C-alpha positions as a Markdown table, in Angstrom:
| # | Residue | x | y | z |
|---|---|---|---|---|
| 1 | Met | 0.5 | 3.9 | 0.0 |
| 2 | Tyr | 0.7 | 0.5 | 1.7 |
| 3 | Lys | 3.8 | -1.3 | 3.0 |
| 4 | Val | 3.7 | -4.7 | 1.4 |
| 5 | Asn | 6.0 | -7.4 | 2.7 |
| 6 | Glu | 5.2 | -9.7 | -0.2 |
| 7 | Ile | 2.5 | -10.8 | -2.7 |
| 8 | Phe | 2.5 | -14.4 | -3.6 |
| 9 | Tyr | 0.4 | -17.2 | -5.0 |
| 10 | Ser | -0.1 | -20.4 | -3.1 |
| 11 | Leu | -2.7 | -22.6 | -1.3 |
| 12 | Gln | -4.4 | -21.3 | 1.8 |
| 13 | Gly | -2.8 | -23.6 | 4.4 |
| 14 | Glu | -5.1 | -23.3 | 7.4 |
| 15 | Gly | -8.6 | -22.8 | 8.6 |
| 16 | Phe | -11.9 | -23.1 | 6.6 |
| 17 | Asn | -10.4 | -22.3 | 3.2 |
| 18 | Thr | -7.5 | -24.8 | 3.5 |
| 19 | Gly | -6.5 | -26.0 | 0.0 |
| 20 | Thr | -8.0 | -23.0 | -1.8 |
| 21 | Ala | -5.7 | -21.4 | -4.5 |
| 22 | Ser | -5.1 | -17.8 | -3.2 |
| 23 | Val | -3.2 | -14.7 | -3.8 |
| 24 | Phe | -1.7 | -13.5 | -0.5 |
| 25 | Val | -1.0 | -9.9 | 0.2 |
| 26 | Arg | 1.2 | -9.8 | 3.3 |
| 27 | Leu | 1.4 | -6.3 | 4.8 |
| 28 | Ser | 4.3 | -5.3 | 7.1 |
| 29 | Gly | 3.6 | -4.0 | 10.6 |
| 30 | Cys | 1.7 | -5.2 | 13.7 |
| 31 | Asn | 0.6 | -3.8 | 17.0 |
| 32 | Leu | 1.4 | -7.1 | 18.7 |
| 33 | His | 4.7 | -8.9 | 19.0 |
| 34 | Cys | 3.9 | -12.6 | 19.1 |
| 35 | Ala | 7.0 | -14.8 | 19.5 |
| 36 | Phe | 5.7 | -17.2 | 16.8 |
| 37 | Cys | 5.1 | -14.6 | 14.1 |
| 38 | Asp | 6.5 | -15.5 | 10.7 |
| 39 | Thr | 6.6 | -12.0 | 9.2 |
| 40 | Asp | 9.7 | -9.7 | 9.1 |
| 41 | His | 8.1 | -6.4 | 9.7 |
| 42 | Gln | 11.2 | -4.5 | 8.7 |
| 43 | Gln | 10.9 | -5.7 | 5.1 |
| 44 | Gly | 8.5 | -4.3 | 2.6 |
| 45 | Ala | 8.0 | -2.0 | -0.3 |
| 46 | Met | 5.6 | 0.9 | -0.4 |
| 47 | Met | 2.9 | 0.3 | -3.0 |
| 48 | Thr | -0.3 | 2.0 | -4.2 |
| 49 | Ala | -3.6 | 0.2 | -4.3 |
| 50 | Arg | -3.3 | 0.1 | -8.1 |
| 51 | Glu | 0.2 | -1.5 | -7.9 |
| 52 | Ile | -1.2 | -4.1 | -5.5 |
| 53 | Val | -4.1 | -4.9 | -7.9 |
| 54 | Asp | -1.7 | -5.2 | -10.8 |
| 55 | Gln | 0.4 | -7.7 | -8.9 |
| 56 | Val | -2.7 | -9.7 | -7.8 |
| 57 | Leu | -3.9 | -9.8 | -11.5 |
| 58 | His | -0.7 | -11.8 | -12.3 |
| 59 | Tyr | -2.7 | -14.7 | -10.9 |
| 60 | Pro | -6.1 | -14.5 | -12.8 |
| 61 | Asp | -7.4 | -17.9 | -11.9 |
| 62 | Ala | -7.1 | -17.6 | -8.1 |
| 63 | Pro | -10.6 | -17.1 | -6.6 |
| 64 | Leu | -9.4 | -15.7 | -3.3 |
| 65 | Ile | -7.2 | -12.8 | -2.1 |
| 66 | Val | -6.0 | -13.2 | 1.5 |
| 67 | Leu | -4.9 | -10.0 | 3.3 |
| 68 | Thr | -2.5 | -11.0 | 6.0 |
| 69 | Gly | 0.4 | -9.7 | 7.9 |
| 70 | Gly | 1.4 | -8.6 | 10.5 |
| 71 | Glu | -1.9 | -7.0 | 11.2 |
| 72 | Pro | -3.6 | -5.9 | 8.0 |
| 73 | Ser | -6.4 | -4.1 | 9.7 |
| 74 | Leu | -3.9 | -1.4 | 10.7 |
| 75 | Phe | -3.5 | -0.5 | 7.0 |
| 76 | Val | -6.3 | -1.9 | 4.9 |
| 77 | Asp | -8.9 | 0.8 | 4.1 |
| 78 | Asp | -11.9 | 1.4 | 1.8 |
| 79 | Glu | -9.6 | 2.5 | -1.1 |
| 80 | Leu | -7.7 | -0.7 | -1.1 |
| 81 | Ile | -10.8 | -2.9 | -0.7 |
| 82 | Ala | -12.6 | -1.0 | -3.6 |
| 83 | Ala | -9.5 | -1.5 | -5.8 |
| 84 | Leu | -9.3 | -5.2 | -5.0 |
| 85 | Lys | -13.0 | -5.7 | -5.7 |
| 86 | Thr | -12.3 | -4.8 | -9.3 |
| 87 | Thr | -10.4 | -8.1 | -9.7 |
| 88 | Gly | -13.6 | -10.1 | -9.2 |
| 89 | Lys | -12.0 | -12.2 | -6.5 |
| 90 | Arg | -13.3 | -12.8 | -3.0 |
| 91 | Ile | -11.4 | -10.9 | -0.3 |
| 92 | Ala | -10.5 | -12.5 | 2.9 |
| 93 | Ile | -8.6 | -11.0 | 5.9 |
| 94 | Glu | -6.7 | -12.6 | 8.7 |
| 95 | Thr | -6.8 | -10.3 | 11.8 |
| 96 | Asn | -6.0 | -10.3 | 15.5 |
| 97 | Gly | -9.3 | -8.3 | 15.9 |
| 98 | Thr | -7.8 | -5.3 | 17.6 |
| 99 | His | -9.1 | -2.8 | 15.0 |
| 100 | Pro | -12.4 | -2.5 | 13.1 |
| 101 | Met | -12.7 | -3.9 | 9.6 |
| 102 | Pro | -13.4 | -1.8 | 6.5 |
| 103 | Gln | -16.6 | -2.6 | 4.5 |
| 104 | Gly | -16.5 | -5.0 | 1.6 |
| 105 | Ile | -14.4 | -7.8 | 3.0 |
| 106 | Asp | -16.0 | -11.2 | 2.1 |
| 107 | Trp | -14.4 | -13.4 | 4.8 |
| 108 | Val | -13.0 | -12.5 | 8.2 |
| 109 | Thr | -10.7 | -14.9 | 9.9 |
| 110 | Leu | -10.3 | -13.7 | 13.5 |
| 111 | Ser | -7.3 | -15.0 | 15.4 |
| 112 | Pro | -7.2 | -13.2 | 18.7 |
| 113 | Lys | -3.9 | -13.3 | 20.5 |
| 114 | Thr | -5.4 | -13.2 | 24.0 |
| 115 | Gly | -3.1 | -14.8 | 26.5 |
| 116 | Phe | 0.1 | -14.0 | 24.6 |
| 117 | Glu | 2.7 | -11.5 | 25.8 |
| 118 | Gly | 1.8 | -7.9 | 24.9 |
| 119 | Ala | -1.8 | -8.8 | 23.8 |
| 120 | Phe | -3.5 | -7.1 | 26.7 |
| 121 | Ala | -2.2 | -3.7 | 25.6 |
| 122 | His | -4.3 | -4.1 | 22.5 |
| 123 | Pro | -7.5 | -6.1 | 23.3 |
| 124 | Cys | -9.6 | -7.8 | 20.7 |
| 125 | Ile | -12.6 | -5.7 | 19.9 |
| 126 | Leu | -14.3 | -7.8 | 17.2 |
| 127 | Asp | -17.1 | -10.0 | 18.4 |
| 128 | Arg | -18.2 | -11.6 | 15.1 |
| 129 | Cys | -16.4 | -13.2 | 12.3 |
| 130 | Asp | -16.7 | -16.0 | 9.7 |
| 131 | Glu | -14.1 | -18.1 | 11.3 |
| 132 | Leu | -12.5 | -18.0 | 14.7 |
| 133 | Lys | -9.0 | -19.5 | 14.6 |
| 134 | Val | -7.2 | -19.7 | 17.9 |
| 135 | Val | -3.5 | -20.6 | 18.2 |
| 136 | Tyr | -3.8 | -23.0 | 21.1 |
| 137 | Leu | -1.3 | -23.1 | 24.0 |
| 138 | Gly | -3.6 | -24.4 | 26.7 |
| 139 | Gln | -5.6 | -21.3 | 27.3 |
| 140 | Asp | -9.2 | -21.3 | 28.6 |
| 141 | Leu | -11.5 | -21.5 | 25.6 |
| 142 | Ser | -14.4 | -20.0 | 27.4 |
| 143 | Gln | -12.9 | -16.6 | 26.9 |
| 144 | Tyr | -14.0 | -16.8 | 23.2 |
| 145 | Asp | -17.6 | -17.8 | 23.9 |
| 146 | His | -18.8 | -14.2 | 23.3 |
| 147 | Ile | -17.5 | -14.2 | 19.7 |
| 148 | Ser | -20.1 | -15.1 | 17.1 |
| 149 | Ala | -18.4 | -17.3 | 14.5 |
| 150 | Ser | -19.7 | -19.6 | 11.8 |
| 151 | His | -16.6 | -21.9 | 12.3 |
| 152 | Arg | -14.3 | -22.4 | 15.2 |
| 153 | Phe | -10.8 | -23.8 | 14.8 |
| 154 | Leu | -8.0 | -24.6 | 17.2 |
| 155 | Gln | -4.5 | -24.6 | 15.8 |
| 156 | Pro | -1.4 | -26.0 | 17.5 |
| 157 | Cys | 1.3 | -23.3 | 17.9 |
| 158 | Phe | 4.1 | -24.1 | 15.5 |
| 159 | Val | 7.6 | -23.9 | 17.1 |
| 160 | Asp | 11.0 | -25.0 | 15.7 |
| 161 | Asp | 11.6 | -27.5 | 18.5 |
| 162 | Glu | 10.2 | -30.8 | 17.2 |
| 163 | Glu | 9.5 | -32.2 | 20.7 |
| 164 | Gln | 7.6 | -29.1 | 21.8 |
| 165 | Arg | 5.8 | -28.9 | 18.5 |
| 166 | Arg | 4.5 | -32.5 | 19.1 |
| 167 | Arg | 3.4 | -31.6 | 22.6 |
| 168 | Asn | 1.5 | -28.6 | 21.2 |
| 169 | Ile | -0.2 | -30.8 | 18.6 |
| 170 | Asp | -1.2 | -33.4 | 21.2 |
| 171 | Ala | -2.6 | -30.8 | 23.6 |
| 172 | Cys | -4.6 | -29.2 | 20.7 |
| 173 | Val | -6.1 | -32.6 | 19.7 |
| 174 | Arg | -7.1 | -33.3 | 23.3 |
| 175 | Ala | -8.7 | -29.8 | 23.6 |
| 176 | Val | -10.8 | -30.4 | 20.4 |
| 177 | Leu | -11.9 | -33.8 | 21.8 |
| 178 | Arg | -13.0 | -32.2 | 25.0 |
| 179 | Asn | -14.6 | -29.2 | 23.1 |
| 180 | Pro | -16.1 | -30.7 | 19.9 |
| 181 | Arg | -17.7 | -27.4 | 18.8 |
| 182 | Trp | -14.1 | -26.6 | 17.8 |
| 183 | Arg | -12.3 | -28.2 | 14.8 |
| 184 | Leu | -8.6 | -28.9 | 14.4 |
| 185 | Ser | -6.7 | -26.6 | 12.0 |
| 186 | Leu | -3.2 | -27.6 | 10.9 |
| 187 | Gln | -0.8 | -25.4 | 9.0 |
| 188 | Thr | -0.7 | -27.7 | 6.0 |
| 189 | His | 1.5 | -25.3 | 4.1 |
| 190 | Arg | 4.2 | -26.1 | 6.7 |
| 191 | Ile | 3.6 | -29.8 | 6.3 |
| 192 | Leu | 3.8 | -29.5 | 2.5 |
| 193 | Ala | 6.7 | -27.1 | 2.6 |
| 194 | Ile | 5.0 | -24.5 | 0.3 |
| 195 | Pro | 4.8 | -20.7 | 0.8 |
């Protein structure tokens, strides 16, 4: 059984797959407590792998399943991946990298939370991924040099305060200009006001 916060169909709003029609499987629960997290970990229904697949199949044309959270690596296992593989869709996961990944995932987005409150209690153990997506708050980017990634993205931290949000965007743009091996990632789903 898996505690599922929600399953929904939308566009991937950030990173390499921005704009891709995707079925999101948001799992409840995380080992970190980031202030900017947008998941209510108290909410969720217990579902079997088969029930999750049945919900995913409500969206037959979506080419991508995105496992997100919370921290999906705490819960995703070989059984769920095998069940999701039967849909014929690619499987992506968004992880903080504090747990190993099960086999069979097609795309790993690593978003380490190094430098945020509580993160050092659960260090990032992954050292390779398809895309490295860092929520940028001015931290030293050299701490990610050891991570092998095909794509590197810096994303400004979204906050409710509009003035602070603008400062975060400006700082992130300047960081990418100083470090051009990184690319800017915006949360386009927030800009478009879609789920």
